[in-house]
N, C-alpha and C positions, 0 to 999 in steps of 0.2 A: 421417346420409344428408342431402345436400343438398337444400334445398327443391327447387330443379327437376327434379332426378333424381326425388324423388320424387313428383311429377307426374306427368314421363313414364311413371313404372312403373305409377303408378294408372292413367292414362289408356289405357294398352294394355291392361291387364287389361281393363276396363271394355270396350273397344273386342271384344274377343274373347268375351265374357261377357255381352252384352247382344244381345239381338235386331235393334236397330238396326245395328250392326258387323256380326254375322251376315250381315246383308241384304244389306251393300254387297261382302262377300266372295264369298255366292253366285253361281255363274254367272260369275265372274272368276279369273284365274291368276294367282299368285304364282309368279316367279322369283327364287331365292336365287343372290347371288354372292359366294362365297369365293373364296379364293386358296390358301391354304396351312394344313396343321395341323402345329404344330411338336409335340416331343417332352415338352414343359411347359408349363404355364399360366403361371408365372409370365414365360419367357422373352416370350409370345405379348404379354403385359401393358405392356410396355414404350412408351411413345406413336409409336413409331416403326417399331412392328412393329404395334401394335395392328389398323389399319384393315386388312391385309392377311393377320393372321394368326389362328389361334385355337388354344389348348390342347387335350390330347385329353380333359382332363373338361368343359371348357366345350363341347367339339364334342359329347360324348355327352349332357349335360343338354339343348341342343340337339335333338339329335335324338329324345329323349323325348318333350318339349313340342312336337315337329312333329307328332310319331305322336298324341298327345292332341288335339290341333287340327284337323288337315289330314290330307287323304288324301296322301300322298308319294308320288308318279307318276314315271314318265319324263318327258324334257322335249317327247318325239313325243306321248304321248301328252297332256299339258297343250295343248299346241298343236294338236294335230288328236284331238279327242276324240270318241270312236264311243260313249259313252252317257253321261247326266247321274248327276253324283254328290249325294250327301247332304251330302257335306261339303264346302268349300271344297279345292282343290287346288293342291299345292307342288310345285316342280321343282326340284331342287339344281343350280347350275354351278359347276366350278372354272376359272379362269383359269389360262394360260400353261402349265400341265404340268409344274409341281415332282415332283422326287422323294419329298417327303412324302407326296404325295397316295396315291399308293403304300403308304408304309411307315406311314405314321399314320393316315389320314383313310378309307383302304379297308377296314382289318380293322373299325372301327367303323359302318363302312356295310353290310359282311358282317352283323356281329353282328346290328345294330337291321332287316336285312334293307330298307333304305331305296336306292333307285336313285340316281345321280346322273351327270353329263355333263361332261367334261373337255374343255378347250377346248385345244388346245396350240398353242404356237409350234413350228412343226414342226424348225425350223432348229437349235433348241436339242435336240431328243428324238434320246438316242443320243451327243451331241457334249459337249465341253466349254466349249462357250460358255455367258457369263454374264451374266443377270440385274443389268443396273447398279446399279439400288436397292439390293439385296442385296450384291453386292460392294463397293461404294462406302460404304453404311450401316454394314455391319459392319466394315469398315475402318476408318473413321471412329470408329466406336464403341469400338474397341481389342480387337474380338475376337481380331484378329491380331497382336496385339504392338504396344508402342509405335513401334517402327521403321518398320512397316510404317505405321503411324495418321501419323507423324511427315511421312514421304515423301508420302504423300497430300494431306497438308495444304497443303503447300508447293507440289505440282503445282497444288490448285484455288486456292491464293493468285495464281500465276504467269496463270492464264488469266483473272483478275480477279472470283474467286469465292471469295473468303475466307473459312468459318468465322465465325456471327453471335457477336457477344459471349456471346450467352445460354448458348451452348453450352459456355464455358470458366466462366462465372460463375454458373449454374446453381447454387442451393442444394441441389436435389437430385438422386438419378438421373434423377427422372418427367422434371422441368424440362430437365435435359439432355437428354433423349431426344426432349422435343417439339421442342426447338431443332433438333435434328437431322431431325425428322420435317418441319418446315418448311423447312428448307433443302433437303433430298432433293426436295421439292415444286417448289422453285424450280429445281430442275437441269434439270428437263422439257425446258424452255427451250431447252437446249445443242441444238448439232448434234450428230447421230449420229454423226460421226466423231469430236469431241470427247469424247463419251463413251467411245466404244470405246477413246479413249486412256489416259482416267484408269481404267479397267476392267484395262488392260494393265499398269498400275501396281501393282495390288493382288495380293496373294498369291493364289496358286490352291489352292483346296479340296482337300482329300483326296478327294471325291467331286464327281461330277458335279451340278451345281446341279438338272436334270431328268431326269425319268425315260428309260429306254432305251426301245427300239423291244419288247423283249421281255417289259419291265413292261406296254407297253401292251396287248399281245396277250392275254398272261395277266388282267389284270383285264377285257379285252371277252370273254373264255371264259367270266369268272363269271357272265355273263348280267346284272350288274347294273350295268354301267358302258358309259355309250357315249363314243364320240369325235367331235370337230369340229374345225375350224381354227378359230385366234386368230392368224392370219399366218403367216408364215412368219420373218419377222427381229424380228417384235415393232416394225416402224417403223408411225408415226403415219400411215395411210391417205391422210388430207385435207393431209400435204406432198408425197404424190409426183407425178409427172406422170403423163398417162394410160399410157404405154409403161411407165414403172416400176410402177405399182399394178395391170396386167394383170399384169406378171410375177407379181410378191407374190402375188397372188388365184391364179394358176395353181401357182407353187412350190408353197404350202400344199396345193392339193385333190389335187397329183400324190403328194404327200407320204403324204396322209392314204390315199388309195386306194391306193396300195402296202404302209401299212401297219396296214390296218385291216380287218377283214373288210366292214363295213358303216357307214361315217364316217355322221356325220349332216349331214343338208342346212340346215344352219344355220349361219351365221357369226359369229363374235365378233370385234366390234371390238378391237384394239389400244388402250389406254387408254381407250373409249369413241367416240374419234371419228368423227363418219364427215359427209357433208353430203349435198346431192341428187347430185353429180358421183361421189360414190362410192357410192351406193346404186345408182345407174345403171349402175355398172360390175360392180357386184354382182350385180345381176339378168343383165347379159349373163353371167355366170358359171354361171346357172341357181341360184342363191340364193333360194329362197321365204321364208326368214327370217332373221333377224339381230338380236343380242343387242346394246345399248346398255347404259351405267352410267348411264341416268338411273332417277334412282329412283320408283317406281312400282309398281301392279298389273297385269295384262293385262285390256284389255277387248274386245271384238269390234271395236271403230273402230280401233284402235293401226295404225299402218304396219307389215306385219308386218318390216318391213327396219330396224326402230328399235324394238324391241321392249323396254320398261322392265325394271329389278329391282331388287331389295331386297339392300342390300349386309349383310355381317355381319361384323363385328367379333369381335375378343376380348371388348370389354365388353359388346355385345348379345349372343351367343353364352352367357355367361356369368350375364345377366339378361335372360330370354327378354321380360320383360315390357318390355322396354326396345327390344328389336325388333317387339314388338306393335305399339309408340307410331310406331314407324317405317313400319310398316305402313298404320297409321291415317292416317299424313300422305300415304301413296301412293297412299292410296285414297280419299279427297278428289278430286271431279270437279268 
């Protein structure tokens, strides 16, 4: 084990198992941020998937570990506690509304009796719209065959975004995957219309990427899962003018009101991006809470429209002491 990783894992273990670390967590709340639970751990471990994905074995291990150290509570119970708790509280959140949340994550949540909140990009629910990161990443990785991959490689070259040399010259699968992860990160600066054009050139998957409304209602009826908005189109809110921003907020709100029995009064910013103008518009739409992607644990003095979360990846879900180290960094004041 590398020395740096050993240090992090030891520090994380000490944080949760010594009085000083436990005192820092008491009276605070922790919101975990997840996205996907894939069908197997090996697929989730590749760098271009690791940050957004976990495998079922890692997720089950995470749930066991959380129940050992925390009270796993619904998100609103963490945000508006009705009584004191003898242990730190944690709430699980999933972004986007991926189909595998219903197929792979929910059975494990149900088995462990751990509640969670899923934030839906509502235009995608019940449709065949695709998330650009998934479609472009898997096409370039070769999941849909060499012809589809070469076609997309030519298109990104034509728009001035050729794949980095490290993707071709990587000595291992992991290095090639890391090069792809960094490349996909760089595409976030492309205009939405350019990303849509690239998505349209990718093969159509046999199943939709997102859940449908029947799955949403079934999960909500379980009493274990609650739902909130993560934008309508997953557009970055800070890039919209006032009219389009209000339309985006209204559309996602209306979809949740129509599709769910009791949607959460909590907004989840796409990509975590927000600013004072976005928060002002969100407040005007009567949202008392919003989730960011800023790393940290929740304290009473946090801005309720910019609440921090701790990201979960395949790496730290499979090694929870690494997640504990991440929590300890977020717990510093």
